N, C-alpha and C positions, 0 to 999 in steps of 0.2 A: 627853641626853635629846632633843635635836634630831635627832642621828644616828640613835636608835632610831626615831623617827617616821618620819623618812624612809625607813628600811629597812622599816618596817610598811607604808607607802603603796606603796614598789616592789612588794613581795610581793602586795598586793591586788591592783594593776594587772596583775601577771603571771597570778595566779589569773583574773581576769575575761577576760584573753585567751585563757586555755586554755579556758575554758568558752565562749566567742564562737566560737572554732573548733571546737568539739566540736558545737556545736548543729546540728541538721539544717537543710538548707535547705528552704524552703517549695516545696510542689509547684506549678509553673506550670499555670495553668489551659490546657486545650487549645484549639486552632484548627483550623478547616479550612483547608488550606493548597492553594494551587496554584502552578505554576510562573511564571506571569505572571498579570497582571489581564485580566479582561474575558474569560472562557472561558464554554463551554456545558457543560452537564451532561448526561448521558444514563445511563440504567439500566433494570434490567429484574429481574425474579425469577430466582432462582438455582437452577440444577440441578433436582433433584426436590422443593424444598422451595416449596411453593406458598403464594402470599401468600392468606391466609385472614381474611375478615371474618367474624366470628361474632356473631348476634343471636338473639333468641328464635325467629326463623323457621327458623334452621339456618346451616350455613357456607356463605358464597359463595366459590367458587373460580372463577378465570378461566385460559383457556389462554393468552391474550395480556395480559401486565401490563407496562407500559412507563411510564418515568418521564422528565422533561425539566425543565430549568431553566438557570440562569445563575449565574456568580458574578463579581461585579465586582471586588472587592478581592483581593489575593493572600491575606490572611487575614480570616476571619471567624468567628463564634461560631454563626451560624446558617446552614442550608441549606434552600432552598425547592426542593421538587420537585412538577410538575404529573403526576398519574397518568393513565393510559390504560387501560381494561378492555374487552376483547373475548372474545366466546364464553364467557360466565359462567353458572353454575349455582348455584341453592341447593337443595341435594339433587338430585332429578332434574328440576327445572323451570327451564326458561331463565331468565336474568335480564339486564337492561339497566341500565347505569350512566349517568347524566346527571351530569356534574361541574359545570356553571354556572360555570365558571371557578376554581372551588375547588382548593386546593393544599395538600400536606402541608408542615409546617415542622418542623425538627428543631434543636432548642436544645440545645447542649452544657452539660452539669452542669460546676461548678467542682471538678473532680477530674481527677488525670492518669491513675490506672489503677483499675479499667479504665475506657475511654473511653465515657462513657455519655450519652445525651441523651433530652429528652422531645419526643414528637411531638405537634403540635397540627395543626388545620385552619384555614385563612384562606380567606375567600371575597371577591371584587373589590367587593361591595356588601353594604349593611346587610340582614340577613334571609337572606344567602345559604346556600345548602346543597347537599349531594350527594343525589342521589335514585337508589333503587334499586328497579326495577320487578319484581315478581316474581308472575306471576299476577294474582290480584285483590287483591295486597298491593303497597303503596309504602312504602317505609322511606326516612325523610329524616334526613340526618346533617348537623346545623347546624355553623357554625364554632364553635370551642371551644378553650379553653386547653389548652397541652401536657399529655401525659400519660405517665406512665412504662410501660416503659423500652425504650431502643433502644440497642444496645451496638455500637459501631465498631470495626473493625479494619481494618489495611492490608494489601494484597496488591500483589505485584509491585515492580520497581525502575525508577528514572529515569522516562523518559516514559510507562513502561507503568504506572505506579502508580496504584491505584484505591482505593476504600475500599468495605467490605462493612458492610452495617447488618443486624443481627439483630434482628428486630422482635417484641417481647412487650409490648404496648401493651394496657392494660385500663382500664375505667371510661369508656369511650366512650358519649356521649349520643346517642340517635336516638329517632324517633318513628315508630310504624305507623299507617298508614291504609288501611282497606279490609277488606271481609267476609273475605279471606283470611289476614288476619295473625292472629298468636297472640294479640297484646293490642292490639286495635284502639283508637285515638285515645289510647293512653298514651305518655307520655315515660319513658323507660328509660335506665339508666346503666350497663348490664352488657355493653357491646358489646367486642369485643376484636379487636385486628387482629395477626396474627402471620406469620411468614415471612421470608425472607432476600432481599436486593437487593444487587445491586453497580452502584455509581456510578463513571463515568469522566468525566473532562474531555477536552474537544475545543475546537481553535481553529475558526475561520471556515470552515476548508476541510475540516473533520472529521477533521483529524490528532489523533492522541491526545495529550493534554497531562497530565503526572503531577499527581494530586492525592493528599493524605493527610492523616491527622489526627494531631496531636500536642500 
């Protein structure tokens, strides 16, 4: 009887080992990586895909769209980039953008494939906001929680590695103020930001440093 119980126990242990081996490994959460700590980040809109902010007033596109930031640790789940917009128009009307120190934050989601993130807006002081002046209308975009969705991919090899962000963000909050606005003095939540940007890493002497997401 004892021999039979021992045999049964060994069989159960073996079966458990087989199932444990066959179980799929949990997917690791992705990180932004760099070759070493303390680097600078630079970026801009890519090719013919213009970065576009769409509100009730129309689509804002700019000839010059640049981004800058830094990454202190070799791995992180958040990337912060300060934008710069020049030569902008909403339709046929010139527009100027005042950032007031605000920046975009990219927070990686807890999934491996595809690598996705949410984009938020943070400002250096309470009540901070981005201001867009278009004729007799001013659109203000306040600091806000991250919104979906940004998809990140890698390009290049070694020290030339960089990341590409495909932006398709919706639900952005903004307020219109002025006689030239579509909905004066109203808070609206239908703003979208679309486009593609490439982000590269650099050291203090502007040498390329490889960055990637995985």
